[in-house]
N, C-alpha and C positions, 0 to 999 in steps of 0.2 A: 250633571250634578244631581238632578232630581231623581235619577235612577238609583244613585247611591243612598239618598235619603229614604227612598221607598224601601230598599232592601233592609236598611237599619230598622225601619219601622216594623216591617213584617217579621223580623227575626227576634222579637222580644216576647217576654211573658206578659200577661195582663197586669196592668199597674193598678187596677181597681177590682173590687169584689163583685160578684153577682148582686143585683139589687132586689129589694122588696121580697126577701125570703119570708115565707109563711109556712106554718106547720098546723096541721089539723089531725087530731087523734081520731081515727076512724073505727077502732076496736081496741080491746084490751091488748092486742098484740100487733097493731098496725098504726103507722103514722104516715100521712101524706105530706110531702114536702114540695113546695113550688117556689119558683123564683123567676126574676126577669134577667135579661142578659146584662153583662157588664156594660157600663156606659160606653158608647162607641169610641169616644176619645181615649178611653183606657184599655181598649181591647188589644191594641198593639199587634194585630194580625188576625188570622182566622181562628175562632174558638173551635177547638177540635173535640172537647168533651168537658163535662162537669164532674166533679168529685164531691160526694156527700159523705161527710164524716159524722158518725153518730156513735155516742158513747153512753152506756148506762152509768149513772153515778155510783151504783153499786149493783153487782150481779149476785146470783144465788151463792156463789162461793165467797162473796165479800171483796172481790177484786175488780178493778176497772179493766175493761176490755174494749178497745176502740175497734170500730168496724167501718169499712168504706164500701161505697158502691159507685161505679162510674157509669154515666149515662150521657147520651147525646141530646136528649130532650131537656126541657126546663121544668121537669117534675119527676118525682119518683115516689112509689109506694114502698115504704119500708115494712117488711113483714117478718114474722117469727120473732117478735120482740118479747120481752118479759112483761108480764102483767103488773100494773100498779108500780112502775119504776120510772124515775126521772131520767130522761135522756138529754144530753146536750147535742146540738146539731149545728154544723157549719157547712157552707157550700163554697167551692172555689172553681174557677174556670182554668182551662189549659189551652195553650197554643202548642204548636209542634215543639216549641222550645222549653215547655215545662209549665208548672203551676203558677198561678197568680195569687193575689191576696185572698184570704178567706173572708167570708161574710162575718158579721158579728155573731157571736155564739147565742143560740136560743136554747132555752130549757123547757121541756114539755113532759108532763106526766101521763103515762099511758093509763087507760081505764082499769079499774078493778073489775074482775070477772063478775058479770051479773048486774053491773051498774050503768051500762050505756044504753 
């Protein structure tokens, strides 16, 4: 019976988000994003990757455009961003069964050129 429970546990998506998400603007076009792992009780298996979703609140064309990057570490440097633009950022973890819950959305403003 314990083998069946273990299999059911391993075959689920994370039931919690990554914790302690932090963002630091490093230049007019870069943001560093870091986080801690999903609480062990909420991992529901082996975390295979993290997805970072970042969206400018308005781009040069006046439209929203969501971007994602997938990483195996607990940090990522987002490059080639627009200067002096607000970005919303969330992070979520994956098991082999798919994505879990996203972190709370954070909003950060990139630097204006020449002001950092």
